[in-house]
LUMLUMTI-602402 format. One record per residue (C-alpha): residue in three letters; chain; z, y, x. Coordinates in pm, 1 decimal, decimal comma, padded with zeros to 6 digits. Layout:
+-----+-------+----------+----------+----------+
! res ! chain !        w !        v !        u !
+-----+-------+----------+----------+----------+
! ALA !     A !        Z !        Y !        X !
...
+-----+-------+----------+----------+----------+
# end
This chain:
+-----+-------+----------+----------+----------+
! res ! chain !        w !        v !        u !
+-----+-------+----------+----------+----------+
! MET !     A !  09320,2 !  07033,2 !  06145,6 !
! SER !     A !  09360,7 !  07159,0 !  05793,0 !
! ALA !     A !  09247,7 !  07494,6 !  05671,2 !
! GLU !     A !  09598,9 !  07606,6 !  05643,0 !
! GLN !     A !  09668,6 !  07586,1 !  06016,4 !
! SER !     A !  09612,5 !  07879,6 !  06238,3 !
! ARG !     A !  09328,3 !  07867,1 !  06489,1 !
! GLN !     A !  09352,9 !  08197,2 !  06671,7 !
! HIS !     A !  09661,1 !  08172,2 !  06903,4 !
! HIS !     A !  09791,6 !  08489,7 !  07058,4 !
! TYR !     A !  09932,0 !  08459,4 !  07399,2 !
! VAL !     A !  10035,0 !  08814,3 !  07396,1 !
! ALA !     A !  10180,9 !  08857,1 !  07046,5 !
! GLN !     A !  10019,8 !  09117,3 !  06812,9 !
! TRP !     A !  10360,4 !  09287,4 !  06739,2 !
! TYR !     A !  10403,5 !  09335,3 !  07111,5 !
! GLN !     A !  10061,5 !  09484,4 !  07145,3 !
! LYS !     A !  10122,4 !  09731,4 !  06875,2 !
! ARG !     A !  10419,3 !  09870,4 !  07066,3 !
! PHE !     A !  10153,7 !  10022,2 !  07296,4 !
! LEU !     A !  09983,7 !  10213,3 !  07024,5 !
! PRO !     A !  10067,7 !  10583,9 !  06936,0 !
! PRO !     A !  10126,9 !  10668,7 !  06576,1 !
! GLY !     A !  09806,7 !  10666,6 !  06368,1 !
! GLN !     A !  09605,5 !  10454,6 !  06611,2 !
! ALA !     A !  09534,7 !  10105,9 !  06516,4 !
! LYS !     A !  09317,5 !  09977,0 !  06803,9 !
! LEU !     A !  09348,4 !  09927,0 !  07179,7 !
! TYR !     A !  09105,8 !  09970,1 !  07454,6 !
! TYR !     A !  09068,1 !  09614,7 !  07584,2 !
! LEU !     A !  08920,5 !  09565,6 !  07931,6 !
! ASP !     A !  08767,8 !  09247,0 !  08069,7 !
! LEU !     A !  08828,4 !  09239,4 !  08447,5 !
! LYS !     A !  08600,5 !  08967,9 !  08516,2 !
! PRO !     A !  08318,0 !  08991,2 !  08251,8 !
! ASN !     A !  08099,8 !  08679,2 !  08226,0 !
! THR !     A !  07729,8 !  08675,8 !  08318,0 !
! VAL !     A !  07511,2 !  08524,8 !  08055,5 !
! VAL !     A !  07176,8 !  08366,2 !  08165,7 !
! ASN !     A !  06909,2 !  08310,6 !  07900,7 !
! GLY !     A !  06592,4 !  08187,7 !  08073,0 !
! ALA !     A !  06460,6 !  08457,2 !  08295,2 !
! ILE !     A !  06708,1 !  08713,9 !  08140,7 !
! SER !     A !  07060,6 !  08755,3 !  08265,1 !
! TYR !     A !  07322,2 !  09013,6 !  08172,1 !
! THR !     A !  07677,0 !  09093,6 !  08206,0 !
! VAL !     A !  07896,2 !  09088,2 !  07898,0 !
! LYS !     A !  08035,8 !  09433,7 !  07807,7 !
! ALA !     A !  08365,2 !  09475,9 !  07980,4 !
! LEU !     A !  08542,0 !  09749,2 !  07760,1 !
! ARG !     A !  08603,6 !  09693,3 !  07393,7 !
! TYR !     A !  08800,3 !  09894,8 !  07143,8 !
! TRP !     A !  08960,6 !  09634,0 !  06937,6 !
! ASP !     A !  09235,0 !  09550,1 !  06688,2 !
! PRO !     A !  09522,8 !  09352,6 !  06845,5 !
! ALA !     A !  09431,7 !  09057,7 !  06616,6 !
! ARG !     A !  09116,1 !  09016,1 !  06843,6 !
! CYS !     A !  09293,4 !  09088,4 !  07182,5 !
! PHE !     A !  09484,1 !  08829,6 !  07415,2 !
! CYS !     A !  09400,8 !  08514,4 !  07200,0 !
! VAL !     A !  09239,6 !  08174,3 !  07241,8 !
! GLU !     A !  09127,8 !  07935,5 !  06981,2 !
! ASP !     A !  09363,5 !  07642,4 !  06941,6 !
! LEU !     A !  09556,2 !  07740,8 !  07261,8 !
! TYR !     A !  09864,3 !  07588,4 !  07126,1 !
! ALA !     A !  09719,3 !  07307,9 !  06917,9 !
! MET !     A !  09901,2 !  06976,1 !  06976,1 !
! LYS !     A !  09742,0 !  06632,0 !  06918,0 !
! PHE !     A !  09948,8 !  06335,2 !  06806,4 !
! GLY !     A !  09703,5 !  06044,2 !  06755,8 !
! GLN !     A !  09435,2 !  06155,7 !  06509,4 !
! ARG !     A !  09641,8 !  06448,5 !  06379,1 !
! THR !     A !  09642,2 !  06791,5 !  06517,8 !
! SER !     A !  09930,5 !  07032,1 !  06464,1 !
! ASP !     A !  09991,1 !  07398,8 !  06497,6 !
! ALA !     A !  10381,4 !  07370,6 !  06483,4 !
! MET !     A !  10407,5 !  07517,7 !  06833,0 !
! GLU !     A !  10250,0 !  07835,6 !  06734,4 !
! ARG !     A !  10428,6 !  07861,2 !  06393,2 !
! ARG !     A !  10776,4 !  07728,5 !  06472,6 !
! PHE !     A !  10855,6 !  07769,6 !  06847,7 !
! PHE !     A !  10666,4 !  08088,3 !  06921,2 !
! GLY !     A !  10731,3 !  08217,4 !  06576,3 !
! ASN !     A !  11113,0 !  08203,2 !  06634,0 !
! VAL !     A !  11078,2 !  08338,9 !  06984,8 !
! ASP !     A !  10858,9 !  08629,9 !  06880,7 !
! ARG !     A !  11081,0 !  08717,4 !  06573,3 !
! ASN !     A !  11389,9 !  08730,6 !  06780,9 !
! GLY !     A !  11220,5 !  08877,8 !  07084,2 !
! ALA !     A !  11067,1 !  09168,9 !  06872,8 !
! ALA !     A !  11415,8 !  09277,7 !  06756,0 !
! ALA !     A !  11555,5 !  09250,4 !  07111,2 !
! ALA !     A !  11271,6 !  09459,8 !  07269,3 !
! ASP !     A !  11312,3 !  09727,5 !  07010,8 !
! TYR !     A !  11699,7 !  09738,1 !  07060,9 !
! LEU !     A !  11679,1 !  09751,3 !  07431,8 !
! ARG !     A !  11384,0 !  10006,0 !  07427,2 !
! ALA !     A !  11627,5 !  10258,5 !  07258,3 !
! TYR !     A !  11936,3 !  10121,8 !  07438,4 !
! GLU !     A !  12204,1 !  10384,6 !  07468,6 !
! ASP !     A !  12517,8 !  10241,8 !  07346,1 !
! ILE !     A !  12667,5 !  09896,5 !  07286,7 !
! ASP !     A !  12721,9 !  09754,2 !  06935,4 !
! ASP !     A !  12750,3 !  09402,0 !  06804,1 !
! ARG !     A !  12384,2 !  09341,6 !  06849,9 !
! ALA !     A !  12397,9 !  09380,7 !  07223,1 !
! ASN !     A !  12483,9 !  09033,7 !  07336,9 !
! ASP !     A !  12228,3 !  08873,1 !  07105,2 !
! ALA !     A !  11969,5 !  09121,7 !  07215,3 !
! VAL !     A !  12005,8 !  09024,6 !  07573,9 !
! LEU !     A !  11993,6 !  08660,9 !  07508,3 !
! HIS !     A !  11680,5 !  08673,1 !  07275,3 !
! LEU !     A !  11501,6 !  08905,2 !  07520,8 !
! VAL !     A !  11564,0 !  08644,7 !  07809,1 !
! ASN !     A !  11433,2 !  08366,9 !  07596,8 !
! TYR !     A !  11129,2 !  08579,7 !  07502,9 !
! ILE !     A !  11019,5 !  08684,0 !  07839,6 !
! GLY !     A !  11091,0 !  08317,2 !  07965,5 !
! ALA !     A !  10840,6 !  08193,7 !  07689,9 !
! GLN !     A !  10601,8 !  08474,1 !  07752,8 !
! ARG !     A !  10585,8 !  08398,0 !  08122,7 !
! PHE !     A !  10465,5 !  08038,3 !  08036,5 !
! ARG !     A !  10268,6 !  08087,2 !  07730,4 !
! THR !     A !  09960,4 !  08256,9 !  07885,1 !
! PRO !     A !  09663,8 !  08061,0 !  08011,4 !
! ARG !     A !  09775,4 !  08112,3 !  08356,4 !
! GLY !     A !  10139,9 !  08012,0 !  08270,2 !
! LEU !     A !  10014,7 !  07689,1 !  08115,4 !
! ASP !     A !  09799,0 !  07595,9 !  08424,0 !
! TRP !     A !  10117,4 !  07645,9 !  08628,5 !
! ILE !     A !  10303,7 !  07393,5 !  08397,2 !
! GLN !     A !  10014,1 !  07159,4 !  08431,8 !
! ALA !     A !  10024,1 !  07167,4 !  08798,1 !
! ARG !     A !  10397,8 !  07102,5 !  08781,7 !
! ILE !     A !  10393,6 !  06804,7 !  08552,9 !
! GLY !     A !  10073,8 !  06659,4 !  08708,3 !
! SER !     A !  09882,7 !  06635,1 !  08373,4 !
! SER !     A !  09593,1 !  06828,4 !  08211,0 !
! ASP !     A !  09693,6 !  06700,3 !  07871,4 !
! ARG !     A !  09752,5 !  06997,4 !  07645,6 !
! THR !     A !  10017,8 !  06844,0 !  07425,9 !
! SER !     A !  10225,7 !  06729,2 !  07727,0 !
! THR !     A !  10192,8 !  07083,2 !  07874,0 !
! LEU !     A !  10318,9 !  07242,0 !  07545,7 !
! LEU !     A !  10610,9 !  06998,4 !  07516,2 !
! ALA !     A !  10700,6 !  07070,4 !  07885,1 !
! LEU !     A !  10694,8 !  07442,3 !  07807,2 !
! GLN !     A !  10961,1 !  07398,9 !  07536,0 !
! GLU !     A !  11175,3 !  07241,2 !  07816,3 !
! LEU !     A !  11101,9 !  07491,1 !  08097,5 !
! PHE !     A !  11085,0 !  07825,4 !  07926,8 !
! GLN !     A !  11440,3 !  07905,7 !  08014,0 !
! ALA !     A !  11389,9 !  07814,0 !  08385,6 !
! TYR !     A !  11436,6 !  08163,3 !  08515,3 !
! ALA !     A !  11694,7 !  08279,1 !  08281,5 !
! ALA !     A !  12009,8 !  08225,6 !  08510,9 !
! MET !     A !  11854,7 !  08431,4 !  08802,6 !
! TRP !     A !  11730,3 !  08698,2 !  08569,2 !
! MET !     A !  12084,8 !  08738,1 !  08430,7 !
! GLU !     A !  12237,4 !  08743,0 !  08779,1 !
! GLY !     A !  12001,2 !  09034,9 !  08864,3 !
! VAL !     A !  12048,7 !  09406,4 !  08817,7 !
! TRP !     A !  11882,6 !  09532,1 !  08493,4 !
! GLU !     A !  11729,4 !  09876,2 !  08441,7 !
! ILE !     A !  11534,8 !  10013,1 !  08150,7 !
! VAL !     A !  11307,7 !  10292,9 !  08282,9 !
! HIS !     A !  11124,8 !  10529,7 !  08050,6 !
! ALA !     A !  10792,8 !  10707,7 !  08024,9 !
! ARG !     A !  10875,8 !  10931,8 !  07740,4 !
! GLU !     A !  10831,8 !  11255,4 !  07932,2 !
! SER !     A !  10516,4 !  11118,1 !  08130,6 !
! ALA !     A !  10162,7 !  11188,7 !  08033,7 !
! SER !     A !  10078,2 !  10826,6 !  08130,8 !
! LYS !     A !  10226,9 !  10529,6 !  07944,0 !
! PHE !     A !  10259,6 !  10167,1 !  08021,1 !
! ILE !     A !  09980,3 !  09931,7 !  07980,9 !
! VAL !     A !  09977,4 !  09585,6 !  07839,1 !
! THR !     A !  09813,7 !  09296,6 !  08033,1 !
! ASP !     A !  09754,0 !  08912,2 !  07990,3 !
! GLU !     A !  10054,2 !  08861,6 !  08212,6 !
! PRO !     A !  10330,1 !  09099,4 !  08057,7 !
! VAL !     A !  10589,8 !  08938,9 !  08272,3 !
! THR !     A !  10489,1 !  09044,2 !  08615,5 !
! PHE !     A !  10640,2 !  08945,3 !  08943,9 !
! PHE !     A !  10605,0 !  09222,5 !  09211,4 !
! ASN !     A !  10667,8 !  09169,9 !  09591,6 !
! ARG !     A !  10545,5 !  09418,1 !  09817,6 !
! ALA !     A !  10480,6 !  09136,6 !  10080,8 !
! ILE !     A !  10266,8 !  08936,4 !  09842,2 !
! PHE !     A !  09940,0 !  09091,9 !  09735,9 !
! PRO !     A !  09834,8 !  08920,3 !  09392,9 !
! ARG !     A !  09475,6 !  08852,5 !  09488,5 !
! GLU !     A !  09588,0 !  08673,5 !  09811,5 !
! ALA !     A !  09835,3 !  08439,8 !  09638,6 !
! PRO !     A !  09705,2 !  08103,3 !  09527,7 !
! TYR !     A !  09639,0 !  08048,2 !  09159,4 !
! PRO !     A !  09829,4 !  08025,5 !  08927,7 !
! GLY !     A !  10108,4 !  08178,7 !  09155,9 !
! GLY !     A !  10475,9 !  08187,2 !  09021,1 !
! GLU !     A !  10620,8 !  08080,2 !  09357,3 !
! GLU !     A !  10717,3 !  08444,5 !  09433,5 !
! PHE !     A !  11012,2 !  08472,2 !  09185,6 !
! PRO !     A !  11284,1 !  08322,0 !  09402,4 !
! LYS !     A !  11196,8 !  08553,4 !  09691,1 !
! ILE !     A !  11450,9 !  08823,8 !  09763,2 !
! GLY !     A !  11194,1 !  09113,7 !  09751,7 !
! THR !     A !  11053,5 !  09007,2 !  09411,4 !
! ARG !     A !  11115,6 !  09229,0 !  09103,0 !
! THR !     A !  11048,5 !  09128,0 !  08742,4 !
! LEU !     A !  10849,3 !  09398,5 !  08558,8 !
! PHE !     A !  10825,4 !  09370,9 !  08163,5 !
! PRO !     A !  10715,9 !  09678,4 !  07955,8 !
! LEU !     A !  10911,3 !  09684,4 !  07619,0 !
! GLY !     A !  10652,7 !  09923,3 !  07477,4 !
! ALA !     A !  10438,3 !  10217,2 !  07590,2 !
! ASP !     A !  10728,6 !  10434,1 !  07689,7 !
! ALA !     A !  11000,7 !  10173,6 !  07823,0 !
! CYS !     A !  10988,4 !  09907,8 !  08091,6 !
! LEU !     A !  11253,8 !  09657,1 !  08194,5 !
! ILE !     A !  11298,0 !  09604,9 !  08570,9 !
! ILE !     A !  11508,5 !  09309,0 !  08708,1 !
! THR !     A !  11604,1 !  09332,7 !  09075,5 !
! HIS !     A !  11772,2 !  09049,6 !  09262,4 !
! LEU !     A !  12126,4 !  09166,6 !  09347,8 !
! GLN !     A !  12069,2 !  09061,0 !  09708,1 !
! LEU !     A !  11787,9 !  09337,7 !  09735,9 !
! VAL !     A !  11989,9 !  09603,1 !  09579,4 !
! ARG !     A !  12272,3 !  09531,6 !  09838,1 !
! ASN !     A !  12024,8 !  09518,9 !  10112,0 !
! PRO !     A !  11680,9 !  09688,1 !  10050,6 !
! TRP !     A !  11592,4 !  09597,9 !  10412,4 !
! SER !     A !  11595,5 !  09235,2 !  10332,5 !
! LYS !     A !  11289,2 !  09034,8 !  10438,8 !
! PRO !     A !  11111,2 !  09025,4 !  10117,2 !
! LEU !     A !  10977,6 !  08684,3 !  10160,0 !
! ALA !     A !  11316,7 !  08515,1 !  10219,6 !
! VAL !     A !  11457,3 !  08305,8 !  09947,2 !
! ARG !     A !  11741,5 !  08447,1 !  09732,6 !
! THR !     A !  12093,7 !  08316,6 !  09794,5 !
! ASN !     A !  12146,6 !  08001,9 !  09566,6 !
! ALA !     A !  11791,3 !  08034,2 !  09417,6 !
! ARG !     A !  11749,6 !  07775,6 !  09150,3 !
! THR !     A !  11614,9 !  07713,4 !  08785,6 !
! PHE !     A !  11844,3 !  07672,9 !  08488,4 !
! GLY !     A !  12224,0 !  07664,4 !  08519,6 !
! ARG !     A !  12509,1 !  07848,8 !  08347,4 !
! THR !     A !  12584,3 !  08213,8 !  08455,1 !
! MET !     A !  12733,2 !  08528,2 !  08324,2 !
! PHE !     A !  12589,1 !  08883,8 !  08252,6 !
! LYS !     A !  12770,9 !  09217,5 !  08231,5 !
! ILE !     A !  12588,6 !  09409,9 !  07963,0 !
! THR !     A !  12785,9 !  09728,3 !  08053,0 !
! GLU !     A !  12592,5 !  09746,6 !  08383,1 !
! ILE !     A !  12254,9 !  09766,8 !  08238,8 !
! GLN !     A !  12102,2 !  10090,8 !  08372,5 !
! PHE !     A !  11902,0 !  10312,4 !  08128,9 !
! GLY !     A !  11778,3 !  10652,3 !  08060,0 !
! ARG !     A !  11586,7 !  10736,4 !  08380,5 !
! GLU !     A !  11251,1 !  10906,2 !  08300,8 !
! LEU !     A !  10971,9 !  10828,8 !  08537,2 !
! ASP !     A !  10710,9 !  11091,6 !  08658,4 !
! ASP !     A !  10341,7 !  11022,8 !  08585,0 !
! ASN !     A !  10278,2 !  10897,6 !  08940,9 !
! GLU !     A !  10571,5 !  10632,6 !  08897,7 !
! VAL !     A !  10434,8 !  10510,2 !  08566,7 !
! LEU !     A !  10085,7 !  10484,8 !  08729,1 !
! ARG !     A !  10228,6 !  10280,3 !  09013,9 !
! ILE !     A !  10369,9 !  10017,4 !  08768,2 !
! ASN !     A !  10058,6 !  10002,4 !  08581,0 !
! TYR !     A !  09867,2 !  09948,1 !  08899,0 !
! ILE !     A !  10093,4 !  09666,0 !  08984,0 !
! MET !     A !  10043,2 !  09495,6 !  08643,4 !
! LYS !     A !  09672,1 !  09543,7 !  08645,5 !
! GLN !     A !  09651,8 !  09370,8 !  08991,6 !
! HIS !     A !  09873,1 !  09089,0 !  08864,2 !
! ALA !     A !  09650,4 !  09050,8 !  08548,7 !
! THR !     A !  09428,4 !  08736,7 !  08528,2 !
! LYS !     A !  09137,2 !  08871,1 !  08315,4 !
! TYR !     A !  09240,7 !  09129,8 !  08036,4 !
! ILE !     A !  09442,8 !  09452,9 !  08020,3 !
! ALA !     A !  09468,9 !  09692,3 !  07734,5 !
! ALA !     A !  09599,2 !  10043,2 !  07663,8 !
! ALA !     A !  09596,9 !  10313,9 !  07394,0 !
! SER !     A !  09329,6 !  10515,3 !  07594,9 !
! ALA !     A !  09036,2 !  10418,5 !  07832,0 !
! GLU !     A !  09153,1 !  10621,8 !  08100,8 !
! ALA !     A !  09489,9 !  10437,2 !  08128,0 !
! LEU !     A !  09295,7 !  10122,8 !  08216,9 !
! TYR !     A !  09214,2 !  10265,5 !  08549,9 !
! PRO !     A !  09554,2 !  10370,5 !  08723,3 !
! GLU !     A !  09377,0 !  10326,8 !  09072,1 !
! LYS !     A !  09147,1 !  10626,5 !  09003,3 !
! GLN !     A !  09434,0 !  10843,4 !  08933,3 !
! LEU !     A !  09637,0 !  10722,0 !  09232,8 !
! GLY !     A !  09366,6 !  10727,1 !  09478,5 !
! GLN !     A !  09412,1 !  10515,5 !  09793,1 !
! VAL !     A !  09687,6 !  10265,0 !  09753,2 !
! ASN !     A !  09892,7 !  10087,5 !  10006,1 !
! TRP !     A !  10032,1 !  09785,3 !  09838,4 !
! SER !     A !  10329,5 !  09737,4 !  10086,2 !
! GLY !     A !  10418,1 !  10108,6 !  10035,5 !
! LEU !     A !  10403,7 !  10118,1 !  09662,8 !
! ASP !     A !  10792,0 !  10121,5 !  09652,1 !
! ALA !     A !  10848,0 !  10321,0 !  09976,6 !
! ASP !     A !  11051,2 !  10579,7 !  09783,1 !
! TRP !     A !  11260,8 !  10294,4 !  09615,0 !
! PHE !     A !  11163,1 !  10420,4 !  09269,2 !
! LEU !     A !  11171,5 !  10060,4 !  09144,9 !
! LEU !     A !  11523,6 !  10007,4 !  09287,5 !
! PRO !     A !  11820,8 !  10063,6 !  09045,3 !
! ASN !     A !  12080,7 !  10315,0 !  09124,6 !
! PRO !     A !  12306,9 !  10134,5 !  09379,9 !
! TRP !     A !  12578,4 !  10391,4 !  09321,4 !
! LYS !     A !  12609,4 !  10251,9 !  08959,9 !
! VAL !     A !  12619,4 !  09886,1 !  09075,9 !
! GLY !     A !  12957,9 !  09728,7 !  09114,7 !
! PHE !     A !  13035,3 !  09537,4 !  09430,5 !
! THR !     A !  13203,1 !  09235,6 !  09278,3 !
! GLY !     A !  13264,2 !  08883,8 !  09412,8 !
! GLY !     A !  13220,7 !  08706,0 !  09083,6 !
! PHE !     A !  13382,9 !  08611,7 !  08754,5 !
! ALA !     A !  13646,3 !  08363,5 !  08625,7 !
! MET !     A !  13731,2 !  08285,0 !  08263,1 !
! GLY !     A !  13978,5 !  08075,2 !  08076,5 !
! PHE !     A !  13931,2 !  07927,3 !  07732,5 !
! LYS !     A !  14170,8 !  07798,2 !  07459,4 !
! ASP !     A !  14130,5 !  07446,9 !  07540,5 !
! ASP !     A !  14262,7 !  07525,6 !  07887,2 !
! SER !     A !  13933,2 !  07475,1 !  08057,0 !
! THR !     A !  13787,6 !  07739,5 !  08296,3 !
! PHE !     A !  13464,9 !  07857,5 !  08427,2 !
! ALA !     A !  13418,9 !  08056,8 !  08754,5 !
! MET !     A !  13119,3 !  08153,6 !  08960,6 !
! ASP !     A !  13045,8 !  08417,8 !  09242,3 !
! GLU !     A !  12794,9 !  08675,6 !  09223,5 !
! TYR !     A !  12509,8 !  08448,5 !  09316,8 !
! GLY !     A !  12609,2 !  08173,3 !  09065,8 !
! ARG !     A !  12786,3 !  07949,3 !  09318,2 !
! ARG !     A !  13055,3 !  07737,2 !  09163,1 !
! PRO !     A !  13398,5 !  07698,1 !  09320,1 !
! TRP !     A !  13293,2 !  07359,4 !  09478,3 !
! HIS !     A !  12987,7 !  07507,6 !  09647,4 !
! PRO !     A !  13046,1 !  07512,4 !  10028,8 !
! ARG !     A !  12952,8 !  07881,1 !  10030,4 !
! TYR !     A !  13157,2 !  08001,5 !  09720,2 !
! GLU !     A !  13247,2 !  08365,1 !  09752,1 !
! ASP !     A !  13120,1 !  08350,5 !  10111,8 !
! LYS !     A !  13342,1 !  08612,4 !  10304,8 !
! LYS !     A !  13101,6 !  08653,9 !  10584,1 !
! GLN !     A !  12816,0 !  08725,5 !  10356,5 !
! GLN !     A !  13018,7 !  08957,9 !  10138,4 !
! ASP !     A !  13155,4 !  09159,3 !  10449,6 !
! LYS !     A !  12795,2 !  09214,9 !  10578,2 !
! GLU !     A !  12656,5 !  09298,8 !  10231,7 !
! PHE !     A !  12938,1 !  09546,6 !  10184,9 !
! ARG !     A !  12844,0 !  09738,9 !  10483,5 !
! LEU !     A !  12473,5 !  09728,1 !  10406,0 !
! PHE !     A !  12530,1 !  09824,4 !  10041,9 !
! HIS !     A !  12692,9 !  10141,9 !  10131,2 !
! ASP !     A !  12408,8 !  10219,5 !  10377,1 !
! ALA !     A !  12167,8 !  10147,9 !  10085,2 !
! GLN !     A !  12357,0 !  10384,9 !  09854,3 !
! ARG !     A !  12324,5 !  10673,1 !  10110,7 !
! GLU !     A !  11958,5 !  10602,8 !  10178,5 !
! TRP !     A !  11878,1 !  10573,1 !  09819,9 !
! ALA !     A !  12046,1 !  10908,7 !  09761,4 !
! LYS !     A !  11833,0 !  11065,1 !  10025,2 !
! LYS !     A !  11507,8 !  10911,9 !  09888,6 !
! ARG !     A !  11577,5 !  10994,8 !  09532,6 !
! VAL !     A !  11736,8 !  11347,7 !  09564,5 !
! GLY !     A !  11626,6 !  11572,3 !  09269,3 !
! LYS !     A !  11497,3 !  11267,6 !  09062,1 !
! PRO !     A !  11634,6 !  11173,4 !  08729,6 !
! LEU !     A !  11937,8 !  10948,7 !  08739,3 !
! SER !     A !  12003,5 !  10645,7 !  08510,3 !
! ARG !     A !  12307,5 !  10601,4 !  08307,1 !
! VAL !     A !  12546,6 !  10288,8 !  08248,7 !
! ILE !     A !  12797,0 !  10199,0 !  07987,6 !
! ASP !     A !  13097,8 !  10070,7 !  08168,4 !
! GLN !     A !  13450,5 !  10065,1 !  08012,1 !
! LEU !     A !  13612,3 !  10040,0 !  08357,9 !
! ARG !     A !  13483,4 !  10341,6 !  08536,2 !
! GLU !     A !  13344,0 !  10680,3 !  08444,8 !
! ASP !     A !  12966,8 !  10686,1 !  08481,6 !
! SER !     A !  12979,7 !  11056,9 !  08604,8 !
! PHE !     A !  13210,6 !  10951,0 !  08895,4 !
! SER !     A !  12924,5 !  10789,2 !  09071,3 !
! ASN !     A !  12709,0 !  11101,6 !  09024,2 !
! THR !     A !  12982,3 !  11297,1 !  09173,7 !
! LEU !     A !  13024,4 !  11081,7 !  09480,5 !
! MET !     A !  12646,9 !  11079,9 !  09539,0 !
! ARG !     A !  12624,2 !  11459,3 !  09507,5 !
! GLU !     A !  12917,7 !  11505,1 !  09744,6 !
! TYR !     A !  12731,1 !  11298,2 !  09993,8 !
! LEU !     A !  12401,3 !  11492,3 !  09956,9 !
! VAL !     A !  12593,4 !  11816,5 !  09991,5 !
! LYS !     A !  12745,6 !  11695,7 !  10301,4 !
! GLU !     A !  12388,9 !  11603,5 !  10439,8 !
! GLY !     A !  12267,1 !  11935,3 !  10351,0 !
! LEU !     A !  12026,6 !  11788,2 !  10097,1 !
! LEU !     A !  12185,9 !  11974,0 !  09802,0 !
! PRO !     A !  12352,1 !  12318,7 !  09781,3 !
! PRO !     A !  12721,3 !  12325,6 !  09736,5 !
! GLU !     A !  12814,3 !  12370,6 !  09351,6 !
! GLU !     A !  12930,4 !  12719,3 !  09273,1 !
! PRO !     A !  13296,9 !  12743,1 !  09196,2 !
! ALA !     A !  13376,3 !  12799,1 !  08831,3 !
! PRO !     A !  13462,1 !  13146,6 !  08734,7 !
! SER !     A !  13825,1 !  13234,0 !  08733,5 !
! ALA !     A !  13994,8 !  13291,9 !  08411,8 !
+-----+-------+----------+----------+----------+
# end
């Protein structure tokens, strides 16, 4: 390898780590969850677990992405593939972190972010181990070549999910960063019990994808099937679960603007810490120990108040999409990505059942989240405030909110 080639390869990009630093702070508190024990003759000691390091020293491994072709070694994967993914991903994360309205950057931002989180899911040491197990080879070059083919595997199902960007701008606690920034949470799968390297939980109905966009914003992607029926068995497989495939995404239904309270931010941090492989980092040492602030934690009850569930009152109940093109070709799919030739395309029986459960879910969500901040959506087809009005009318009827006082007469 020539002197010009990079050696320290970051599996969590430095630009991403810096999104978790407050203004004026240049270093992160970096915690080793499994510090090594060093034995030197009769003397043994455990390596210091907590460091205060610059992002350049965090979440990196020497030659992690080095590829060998005969006698030649290349860092092209680091420079070209991840360089491009990181560059576009950074701009997309910044755009969606501050998302409040749609402009001509919105479509590219969503596509670039999906590519980034797809690559991030697989570029970690654990992700690379997952690919190795899949392809049946421990050869690093073969693994990296496979990564370039597999990194978009989850994209279709992510884009068929319901997106919400939650915020910690008003919370004392902020989001942490881990060596597994793209975290799959399922209340029925405790991470320490899942066989390494994991990854099989994503197609399950009860699995959410958590990805902090920075210290004060986090993207949560929830399978539509769970939004329509939060009582679904969390380990059941999502309808039409698959990798890859064409799909469609409605940008105007991204939910945003909901401020989490301190306890809710701590719960997300606890989930992320439990899913970390070895390292986590934060702007303060205290933030590395969310379990101390939460006290006793019941994994299966972490989302008992549905704080991770997007507002179902702002999710449209649609059966799918159809498009026509200038060349007279068409493209159609239902809400679960099934094409017209699929035997269960726009399954009427499933839709009728989900329609009933969806309205039950809206009412139950309103009761669980009464008094909590609400998200917003940008949708040209209906007024965002209309769903708020419907929900308030239901809560007033149930006696959970006082009736609004009539406006004073002129």
